[in-house]
C-alpha positions as CSV (number, residue, x, y, z in Angstrom):
1,M,-28.5,127.0,150.0
2,L,-32.0,126.8,151.3
3,V,-34.5,126.1,148.5
4,L,-38.2,126.9,149.2
5,T,-41.4,126.6,147.2
6,R,-43.7,129.7,147.6
7,K,-47.0,130.6,146.0
8,R,-48.3,134.1,145.1
9,N,-48.6,136.3,148.2
10,E,-46.5,134.0,150.3
11,M,-43.5,135.4,152.1
12,I,-40.0,134.5,153.4
13,R,-38.4,136.3,156.4
14,I,-34.7,136.8,156.7
15,G,-33.8,137.8,160.2
16,D,-36.0,140.4,161.8
17,D,-35.7,143.0,159.1
18,V,-36.0,141.5,155.7
19,V,-39.2,140.1,154.0
20,I,-39.3,138.7,150.5
21,K,-42.8,138.3,149.0
22,V,-43.8,136.5,145.8
23,I,-45.9,139.1,143.9
24,K,-46.5,137.4,140.6
25,T,-45.7,134.1,139.0
26,G,-45.6,133.4,135.3
27,K,-43.9,131.4,132.5
28,G,-40.3,131.1,133.4
29,A,-40.2,134.1,135.7
30,I,-41.5,135.4,139.1
31,K,-41.9,138.9,140.4
32,I,-40.8,139.4,144.0
33,G,-40.9,142.3,146.4
34,I,-38.3,142.9,149.0
35,E,-38.8,144.9,152.2
36,A,-35.5,145.8,154.0
37,P,-34.2,148.6,156.1
38,S,-32.5,151.4,154.2
39,N,-29.1,150.4,155.6
40,V,-29.4,146.9,153.9
41,R,-28.2,147.0,150.3
42,V,-30.4,145.0,148.0
43,L,-29.0,144.6,144.5
44,R,-29.4,142.2,141.6
45,A,-26.4,139.9,141.3
46,E,-25.5,140.9,137.8
47,L,-25.4,144.6,138.9
48,A,-23.2,143.6,141.9
49,T,-20.8,141.8,139.5
50,F,-20.7,144.9,137.2
51,E,-20.0,147.2,140.2
52,E,-17.3,144.9,141.4
53,M,-15.7,144.9,138.0
54,Q,-16.0,148.6,137.7
55,A,-14.4,149.1,141.1
56,A,-11.5,146.8,140.3
57,E,-10.9,148.7,137.0
58,E,-10.9,152.0,138.8
59,S,-8.5,150.7,141.4
60,A,-6.2,149.4,138.6
61,E,-6.4,152.7,136.8
62,E,-5.5,154.6,140.0
63,D,-2.5,152.2,140.6
64,A,-1.3,152.9,137.0
65,G,-1.7,156.7,137.5
66,L,-4.5,157.0,134.8
67,R,-7.3,159.6,135.1
68,P,-10.5,157.6,135.5
69,D,-12.5,160.7,134.4
70,L,-11.0,160.4,130.9
71,I,-11.6,156.6,130.5
72,M,-14.9,155.5,129.0
73,M,-16.5,152.6,130.8
74,P,-18.9,150.1,129.1
75,Q,-22.6,150.8,129.8
76,A,-24.8,148.2,131.5
77,V,-27.6,146.9,129.3
C-alpha cells in the first residue's frame, strides 16, 4: 500500500484517467473528490462489501430454488 500525505487542493493521479483531490480536511475526516471515466466503478468499500454479500445471497437463493423477489433483504444504513 502506498501511503501519501496530501494537503487541501492537492491531488493524486492513478494512471491516466483517475484523479483524487483533497477537498476539505477536518477533525478525524477528510472530503475527497474523485474524477474517473464513466466505465470505472468508484464505490465506497462498505457498499462494495454489502453488494458482494447481497450477490452471494441471491446466488445461494437461486441455487436453492427460492424466489428472490419474495425475500426481504436488510437495508443499508
